LUMVEXZA-640002 format. One record per atom (N, C-alpha, C): residue number from 1; residue in three letters; chain; atom name; x, y, z. Coordinates in steps of 0.02 Angstrom, whole numbers, plus 50000, padded with zeros to 5 digits. Layout:
<sites>
@num NUM	residuo ALA	cadena A	atomo CA	xx X	yy Y	zz Z;
...
</sites>
This chain:
<sites>
@num 1	residuo MET	cadena A	atomo N	xx 50332	yy 49981	zz 49355;
@num 1	residuo MET	cadena A	atomo CA	xx 50397	yy 49944	zz 49399;
@num 1	residuo MET	cadena A	atomo C	xx 50354	yy 49880	zz 49433;
@num 2	residuo PRO	cadena A	atomo N	xx 50403	yy 49849	zz 49435;
@num 2	residuo PRO	cadena A	atomo CA	xx 50383	yy 49789	zz 49487;
@num 2	residuo PRO	cadena A	atomo C	xx 50359	yy 49784	zz 49549;
@num 3	residuo LEU	cadena A	atomo N	xx 50307	yy 49770	zz 49578;
@num 3	residuo LEU	cadena A	atomo CA	xx 50292	yy 49754	zz 49636;
@num 3	residuo LEU	cadena A	atomo C	xx 50288	yy 49694	zz 49652;
@num 4	residuo ILE	cadena A	atomo N	xx 50346	yy 49656	zz 49698;
@num 4	residuo ILE	cadena A	atomo CA	xx 50323	yy 49584	zz 49742;
@num 4	residuo ILE	cadena A	atomo C	xx 50294	yy 49583	zz 49783;
@num 5	residuo ASP	cadena A	atomo N	xx 50254	yy 49531	zz 49796;
@num 5	residuo ASP	cadena A	atomo CA	xx 50222	yy 49507	zz 49864;
@num 5	residuo ASP	cadena A	atomo C	xx 50249	yy 49432	zz 49895;
@num 6	residuo ILE	cadena A	atomo N	xx 50279	yy 49444	zz 49944;
@num 6	residuo ILE	cadena A	atomo CA	xx 50282	yy 49395	zz 49971;
@num 6	residuo ILE	cadena A	atomo C	xx 50257	yy 49375	zz 50041;
@num 7	residuo ASN	cadena A	atomo N	xx 50219	yy 49316	zz 50038;
@num 7	residuo ASN	cadena A	atomo CA	xx 50174	yy 49296	zz 50099;
@num 7	residuo ASN	cadena A	atomo C	xx 50191	yy 49244	zz 50145;
@num 8	residuo VAL	cadena A	atomo N	xx 50194	yy 49268	zz 50188;
@num 8	residuo VAL	cadena A	atomo CA	xx 50256	yy 49218	zz 50246;
@num 8	residuo VAL	cadena A	atomo C	xx 50183	yy 49215	zz 50309;
@num 9	residuo ILE	cadena A	atomo N	xx 50205	yy 49168	zz 50345;
@num 9	residuo ILE	cadena A	atomo CA	xx 50158	yy 49143	zz 50409;
@num 9	residuo ILE	cadena A	atomo C	xx 50200	yy 49188	zz 50447;
@num 10	residuo GLU	cadena A	atomo N	xx 50168	yy 49233	zz 50482;
@num 10	residuo GLU	cadena A	atomo CA	xx 50180	yy 49279	zz 50548;
@num 10	residuo GLU	cadena A	atomo C	xx 50222	yy 49236	zz 50580;
@num 11	residuo GLY	cadena A	atomo N	xx 50298	yy 49263	zz 50612;
@num 11	residuo GLY	cadena A	atomo CA	xx 50331	yy 49235	zz 50655;
@num 11	residuo GLY	cadena A	atomo C	xx 50402	yy 49161	zz 50638;
@num 12	residuo VAL	cadena A	atomo N	xx 50387	yy 49161	zz 50581;
@num 12	residuo VAL	cadena A	atomo CA	xx 50441	yy 49097	zz 50542;
@num 12	residuo VAL	cadena A	atomo C	xx 50495	yy 49154	zz 50519;
@num 13	residuo PHE	cadena A	atomo N	xx 50489	yy 49205	zz 50507;
@num 13	residuo PHE	cadena A	atomo CA	xx 50551	yy 49238	zz 50487;
@num 13	residuo PHE	cadena A	atomo C	xx 50584	yy 49287	zz 50526;
@num 14	residuo THR	cadena A	atomo N	xx 50642	yy 49296	zz 50520;
@num 14	residuo THR	cadena A	atomo CA	xx 50668	yy 49345	zz 50589;
@num 14	residuo THR	cadena A	atomo C	xx 50675	yy 49402	zz 50532;
@num 15	residuo PRO	cadena A	atomo N	xx 50696	yy 49467	zz 50565;
@num 15	residuo PRO	cadena A	atomo CA	xx 50697	yy 49534	zz 50521;
@num 15	residuo PRO	cadena A	atomo C	xx 50756	yy 49524	zz 50469;
@num 16	residuo LYS	cadena A	atomo N	xx 50794	yy 49482	zz 50490;
@num 16	residuo LYS	cadena A	atomo CA	xx 50851	yy 49506	zz 50451;
@num 16	residuo LYS	cadena A	atomo C	xx 50838	yy 49444	zz 50390;
@num 17	residuo GLN	cadena A	atomo N	xx 50809	yy 49374	zz 50408;
@num 17	residuo GLN	cadena A	atomo CA	xx 50790	yy 49361	zz 50350;
@num 17	residuo GLN	cadena A	atomo C	xx 50749	yy 49381	zz 50284;
@num 18	residuo LYS	cadena A	atomo N	xx 50697	yy 49419	zz 50343;
@num 18	residuo LYS	cadena A	atomo CA	xx 50642	yy 49434	zz 50275;
@num 18	residuo LYS	cadena A	atomo C	xx 50686	yy 49509	zz 50237;
@num 19	residuo GLN	cadena A	atomo N	xx 50745	yy 49523	zz 50275;
@num 19	residuo GLN	cadena A	atomo CA	xx 50786	yy 49591	zz 50235;
@num 19	residuo GLN	cadena A	atomo C	xx 50813	yy 49536	zz 50177;
@num 20	residuo GLU	cadena A	atomo N	xx 50861	yy 49484	zz 50204;
@num 20	residuo GLU	cadena A	atomo CA	xx 50883	yy 49452	zz 50127;
@num 20	residuo GLU	cadena A	atomo C	xx 50826	yy 49438	zz 50075;
@num 21	residuo LEU	cadena A	atomo N	xx 50771	yy 49415	zz 50102;
@num 21	residuo LEU	cadena A	atomo CA	xx 50720	yy 49426	zz 50055;
@num 21	residuo LEU	cadena A	atomo C	xx 50718	yy 49458	zz 50012;
@num 22	residuo ILE	cadena A	atomo N	xx 50700	yy 49511	zz 50041;
@num 22	residuo ILE	cadena A	atomo CA	xx 50693	yy 49586	zz 49987;
@num 22	residuo ILE	cadena A	atomo C	xx 50763	yy 49596	zz 49945;
@num 23	residuo THR	cadena A	atomo N	xx 50798	yy 49596	zz 49977;
@num 23	residuo THR	cadena A	atomo CA	xx 50891	yy 49612	zz 49937;
@num 23	residuo THR	cadena A	atomo C	xx 50883	yy 49568	zz 49871;
@num 24	residuo ASN	cadena A	atomo N	xx 50865	yy 49484	zz 49907;
@num 24	residuo ASN	cadena A	atomo CA	xx 50864	yy 49447	zz 49861;
@num 24	residuo ASN	cadena A	atomo C	xx 50811	yy 49456	zz 49797;
@num 25	residuo VAL	cadena A	atomo N	xx 50773	yy 49454	zz 49803;
@num 25	residuo VAL	cadena A	atomo CA	xx 50724	yy 49465	zz 49772;
@num 25	residuo VAL	cadena A	atomo C	xx 50716	yy 49553	zz 49714;
@num 26	residuo THR	cadena A	atomo N	xx 50738	yy 49579	zz 49750;
@num 26	residuo THR	cadena A	atomo CA	xx 50774	yy 49641	zz 49713;
@num 26	residuo THR	cadena A	atomo C	xx 50826	yy 49624	zz 49668;
@num 27	residuo ASP	cadena A	atomo N	xx 50874	yy 49600	zz 49687;
@num 27	residuo ASP	cadena A	atomo CA	xx 50930	yy 49564	zz 49654;
@num 27	residuo ASP	cadena A	atomo C	xx 50910	yy 49527	zz 49605;
@num 28	residuo ALA	cadena A	atomo N	xx 50867	yy 49483	zz 49598;
@num 28	residuo ALA	cadena A	atomo CA	xx 50843	yy 49452	zz 49537;
@num 28	residuo ALA	cadena A	atomo C	xx 50818	yy 49499	zz 49487;
@num 29	residuo VAL	cadena A	atomo N	xx 50764	yy 49524	zz 49511;
@num 29	residuo VAL	cadena A	atomo CA	xx 50713	yy 49581	zz 49453;
@num 29	residuo VAL	cadena A	atomo C	xx 50775	yy 49600	zz 49410;
@num 30	residuo VAL	cadena A	atomo N	xx 50830	yy 49642	zz 49459;
@num 30	residuo VAL	cadena A	atomo CA	xx 50873	yy 49677	zz 49432;
@num 30	residuo VAL	cadena A	atomo C	xx 50915	yy 49654	zz 49378;
@num 31	residuo ALA	cadena A	atomo N	xx 50939	yy 49581	zz 49398;
@num 31	residuo ALA	cadena A	atomo CA	xx 50974	yy 49563	zz 49341;
@num 31	residuo ALA	cadena A	atomo C	xx 50948	yy 49531	zz 49279;
@num 32	residuo ILE	cadena A	atomo N	xx 50869	yy 49534	zz 49266;
@num 32	residuo ILE	cadena A	atomo CA	xx 50836	yy 49512	zz 49218;
@num 32	residuo ILE	cadena A	atomo C	xx 50808	yy 49583	zz 49206;
@num 33	residuo GLU	cadena A	atomo N	xx 50784	yy 49627	zz 49222;
@num 33	residuo GLU	cadena A	atomo CA	xx 50772	yy 49695	zz 49179;
@num 33	residuo GLU	cadena A	atomo C	xx 50827	yy 49737	zz 49177;
@num 34	residuo GLY	cadena A	atomo N	xx 50877	yy 49732	zz 49221;
@num 34	residuo GLY	cadena A	atomo CA	xx 50934	yy 49801	zz 49216;
@num 34	residuo GLY	cadena A	atomo C	xx 50925	yy 49836	zz 49290;
@num 35	residuo GLU	cadena A	atomo N	xx 50981	yy 49883	zz 49298;
@num 35	residuo GLU	cadena A	atomo CA	xx 50997	yy 49927	zz 49361;
@num 35	residuo GLU	cadena A	atomo C	xx 50948	yy 49970	zz 49359;
@num 36	residuo ASN	cadena A	atomo N	xx 50925	yy 50002	zz 49296;
@num 36	residuo ASN	cadena A	atomo CA	xx 50883	yy 50057	zz 49301;
@num 36	residuo ASN	cadena A	atomo C	xx 50814	yy 50037	zz 49355;
@num 37	residuo LEU	cadena A	atomo N	xx 50789	yy 50002	zz 49357;
@num 37	residuo LEU	cadena A	atomo CA	xx 50726	yy 49961	zz 49385;
@num 37	residuo LEU	cadena A	atomo C	xx 50758	yy 49970	zz 49471;
@num 38	residuo ARG	cadena A	atomo N	xx 50793	yy 49939	zz 49489;
@num 38	residuo ARG	cadena A	atomo CA	xx 50810	yy 49946	zz 49554;
@num 38	residuo ARG	cadena A	atomo C	xx 50779	yy 49999	zz 49616;
@num 39	residuo SER	cadena A	atomo N	xx 50773	yy 50070	zz 49579;
@num 39	residuo SER	cadena A	atomo CA	xx 50735	yy 50095	zz 49640;
@num 39	residuo SER	cadena A	atomo C	xx 50662	yy 50113	zz 49621;
@num 40	residuo VAL	cadena A	atomo N	xx 50631	yy 50082	zz 49583;
@num 40	residuo VAL	cadena A	atomo CA	xx 50570	yy 50076	zz 49560;
@num 40	residuo VAL	cadena A	atomo C	xx 50541	yy 49997	zz 49584;
@num 41	residuo THR	cadena A	atomo N	xx 50587	yy 49967	zz 49613;
@num 41	residuo THR	cadena A	atomo CA	xx 50557	yy 49900	zz 49628;
@num 41	residuo THR	cadena A	atomo C	xx 50538	yy 49895	zz 49685;
@num 42	residuo TRP	cadena A	atomo N	xx 50488	yy 49853	zz 49694;
@num 42	residuo TRP	cadena A	atomo CA	xx 50442	yy 49857	zz 49777;
@num 42	residuo TRP	cadena A	atomo C	xx 50449	yy 49784	zz 49778;
@num 43	residuo VAL	cadena A	atomo N	xx 50461	yy 49772	zz 49868;
@num 43	residuo VAL	cadena A	atomo CA	xx 50446	yy 49700	zz 49882;
@num 43	residuo VAL	cadena A	atomo C	xx 50415	yy 49710	zz 49930;
@num 44	residuo ARG	cadena A	atomo N	xx 50359	yy 49697	zz 49955;
@num 44	residuo ARG	cadena A	atomo CA	xx 50326	yy 49679	zz 50021;
@num 44	residuo ARG	cadena A	atomo C	xx 50321	yy 49615	zz 50047;
@num 45	residuo ILE	cadena A	atomo N	xx 50341	yy 49608	zz 50112;
@num 45	residuo ILE	cadena A	atomo CA	xx 50308	yy 49540	zz 50123;
@num 45	residuo ILE	cadena A	atomo C	xx 50239	yy 49548	zz 50170;
@num 46	residuo LEU	cadena A	atomo N	xx 50199	yy 49510	zz 50175;
@num 46	residuo LEU	cadena A	atomo CA	xx 50149	yy 49504	zz 50174;
@num 46	residuo LEU	cadena A	atomo C	xx 50123	yy 49458	zz 50242;
@num 47	residuo GLU	cadena A	atomo N	xx 50144	yy 49452	zz 50323;
@num 47	residuo GLU	cadena A	atomo CA	xx 50121	yy 49399	zz 50355;
@num 47	residuo GLU	cadena A	atomo C	xx 50039	yy 49395	zz 50366;
@num 48	residuo VAL	cadena A	atomo N	xx 50049	yy 49337	zz 50372;
@num 48	residuo VAL	cadena A	atomo CA	xx 49968	yy 49278	zz 50369;
@num 48	residuo VAL	cadena A	atomo C	xx 49981	yy 49263	zz 50446;
@num 49	residuo LYS	cadena A	atomo N	xx 49944	yy 49261	zz 50486;
@num 49	residuo LYS	cadena A	atomo CA	xx 49923	yy 49235	zz 50575;
@num 49	residuo LYS	cadena A	atomo C	xx 49930	yy 49163	zz 50547;
@num 50	residuo SER	cadena A	atomo N	xx 49973	yy 49147	zz 50598;
@num 50	residuo SER	cadena A	atomo CA	xx 49986	yy 49065	zz 50601;
@num 50	residuo SER	cadena A	atomo C	xx 49919	yy 49041	zz 50620;
@num 51	residuo GLY	cadena A	atomo N	xx 49916	yy 49004	zz 50580;
@num 51	residuo GLY	cadena A	atomo CA	xx 49849	yy 48934	zz 50604;
@num 51	residuo GLY	cadena A	atomo C	xx 49787	yy 48976	zz 50544;
@num 52	residuo ASP	cadena A	atomo N	xx 49817	yy 49034	zz 50497;
@num 52	residuo ASP	cadena A	atomo CA	xx 49760	yy 49059	zz 50465;
@num 52	residuo ASP	cadena A	atomo C	xx 49794	yy 49022	zz 50381;
@num 53	residuo TRP	cadena A	atomo N	xx 49835	yy 48999	zz 50371;
@num 53	residuo TRP	cadena A	atomo CA	xx 49868	yy 48962	zz 50302;
@num 53	residuo TRP	cadena A	atomo C	xx 49867	yy 48889	zz 50308;
@num 54	residuo ALA	cadena A	atomo N	xx 49844	yy 48847	zz 50258;
@num 54	residuo ALA	cadena A	atomo CA	xx 49842	yy 48789	zz 50260;
@num 54	residuo ALA	cadena A	atomo C	xx 49879	yy 48747	zz 50198;
@num 55	residuo ILE	cadena A	atomo N	xx 49889	yy 48691	zz 50191;
@num 55	residuo ILE	cadena A	atomo CA	xx 49904	yy 48659	zz 50141;
@num 55	residuo ILE	cadena A	atomo C	xx 49855	yy 48599	zz 50126;
@num 56	residuo GLY	cadena A	atomo N	xx 49843	yy 48582	zz 50092;
@num 56	residuo GLY	cadena A	atomo CA	xx 49797	yy 48503	zz 50067;
@num 56	residuo GLY	cadena A	atomo C	xx 49778	yy 48515	zz 50136;
@num 57	residuo GLY	cadena A	atomo N	xx 49720	yy 48548	zz 50142;
@num 57	residuo GLY	cadena A	atomo CA	xx 49680	yy 48550	zz 50204;
@num 57	residuo GLY	cadena A	atomo C	xx 49700	yy 48550	zz 50265;
@num 58	residuo GLN	cadena A	atomo N	xx 49757	yy 48579	zz 50276;
@num 58	residuo GLN	cadena A	atomo CA	xx 49787	yy 48563	zz 50342;
@num 58	residuo GLN	cadena A	atomo C	xx 49811	yy 48626	zz 50366;
@num 59	residuo MET	cadena A	atomo N	xx 49801	yy 48667	zz 50443;
@num 59	residuo MET	cadena A	atomo CA	xx 49809	yy 48715	zz 50445;
@num 59	residuo MET	cadena A	atomo C	xx 49889	yy 48708	zz 50466;
@num 60	residuo LEU	cadena A	atomo N	xx 49913	yy 48759	zz 50451;
@num 60	residuo LEU	cadena A	atomo CA	xx 50009	yy 48755	zz 50489;
@num 60	residuo LEU	cadena A	atomo C	xx 50005	yy 48802	zz 50525;
@num 61	residuo GLN	cadena A	atomo N	xx 50055	yy 48821	zz 50565;
@num 61	residuo GLN	cadena A	atomo CA	xx 50072	yy 48861	zz 50611;
@num 61	residuo GLN	cadena A	atomo C	xx 50131	yy 48856	zz 50612;
@num 62	residuo SER	cadena A	atomo N	xx 50162	yy 48925	zz 50630;
@num 62	residuo SER	cadena A	atomo CA	xx 50246	yy 48939	zz 50629;
@num 62	residuo SER	cadena A	atomo C	xx 50300	yy 48882	zz 50641;
@num 63	residuo GLY	cadena A	atomo N	xx 50275	yy 48841	zz 50697;
@num 63	residuo GLY	cadena A	atomo CA	xx 50307	yy 48805	zz 50712;
@num 63	residuo GLY	cadena A	atomo C	xx 50324	yy 48736	zz 50669;
@num 64	residuo ASP	cadena A	atomo N	xx 50261	yy 48730	zz 50624;
@num 64	residuo ASP	cadena A	atomo CA	xx 50269	yy 48668	zz 50582;
@num 64	residuo ASP	cadena A	atomo C	xx 50308	yy 48699	zz 50543;
@num 65	residuo VAL	cadena A	atomo N	xx 50301	yy 48750	zz 50506;
@num 65	residuo VAL	cadena A	atomo CA	xx 50337	yy 48773	zz 50450;
@num 65	residuo VAL	cadena A	atomo C	xx 50413	yy 48786	zz 50469;
@num 66	residuo GLN	cadena A	atomo N	xx 50427	yy 48802	zz 50546;
@num 66	residuo GLN	cadena A	atomo CA	xx 50506	yy 48795	zz 50559;
@num 66	residuo GLN	cadena A	atomo C	xx 50523	yy 48727	zz 50573;
@num 67	residuo ASP	cadena A	atomo N	xx 50482	yy 48664	zz 50587;
@num 67	residuo ASP	cadena A	atomo CA	xx 50517	yy 48613	zz 50606;
@num 67	residuo ASP	cadena A	atomo C	xx 50511	yy 48585	zz 50526;
@num 68	residuo MET	cadena A	atomo N	xx 50477	yy 48604	zz 50453;
@num 68	residuo MET	cadena A	atomo CA	xx 50507	yy 48606	zz 50396;
@num 68	residuo MET	cadena A	atomo C	xx 50564	yy 48636	zz 50376;
@num 69	residuo ALA	cadena A	atomo N	xx 50584	yy 48672	zz 50385;
@num 69	residuo ALA	cadena A	atomo CA	xx 50631	yy 48725	zz 50360;
@num 69	residuo ALA	cadena A	atomo C	xx 50702	yy 48664	zz 50417;
@num 70	residuo ARG	cadena A	atomo N	xx 50679	yy 48626	zz 50485;
@num 70	residuo ARG	cadena A	atomo CA	xx 50742	yy 48617	zz 50503;
@num 70	residuo ARG	cadena A	atomo C	xx 50747	yy 48541	zz 50483;
@num 71	residuo GLY	cadena A	atomo N	xx 50684	yy 48511	zz 50429;
@num 71	residuo GLY	cadena A	atomo CA	xx 50702	yy 48448	zz 50420;
@num 71	residuo GLY	cadena A	atomo C	xx 50670	yy 48398	zz 50470;
@num 72	residuo THR	cadena A	atomo N	xx 50628	yy 48428	zz 50523;
@num 72	residuo THR	cadena A	atomo CA	xx 50603	yy 48383	zz 50574;
@num 72	residuo THR	cadena A	atomo C	xx 50517	yy 48381	zz 50552;
@num 73	residuo GLY	cadena A	atomo N	xx 50489	yy 48414	zz 50516;
@num 73	residuo GLY	cadena A	atomo CA	xx 50443	yy 48408	zz 50510;
@num 73	residuo GLY	cadena A	atomo C	xx 50413	yy 48379	zz 50453;
</sites>
C-alpha cells in the first residue's frame, strides 16, 4: 500500500488546496498502479512551522513561499 508524505510550510496552503493535493496525488498513483490501490493509498500532509524550513541556508517563512507562488518573490 502506497504511503506518500507531502511536507509543506504551515500556513501556505488552504484546506481546499491540501485536499486538491491529496486528490491529485492519489489519482496519480491510481493511474500507474490501478484503481484497486485507491482505497489503500495513504497521503499525509505534514506541516513544518514557518521558519523551520530552509533552502540554500536561508530560512523560509510562509509569506516567502506565498510570494514565490504569486511570482513576486
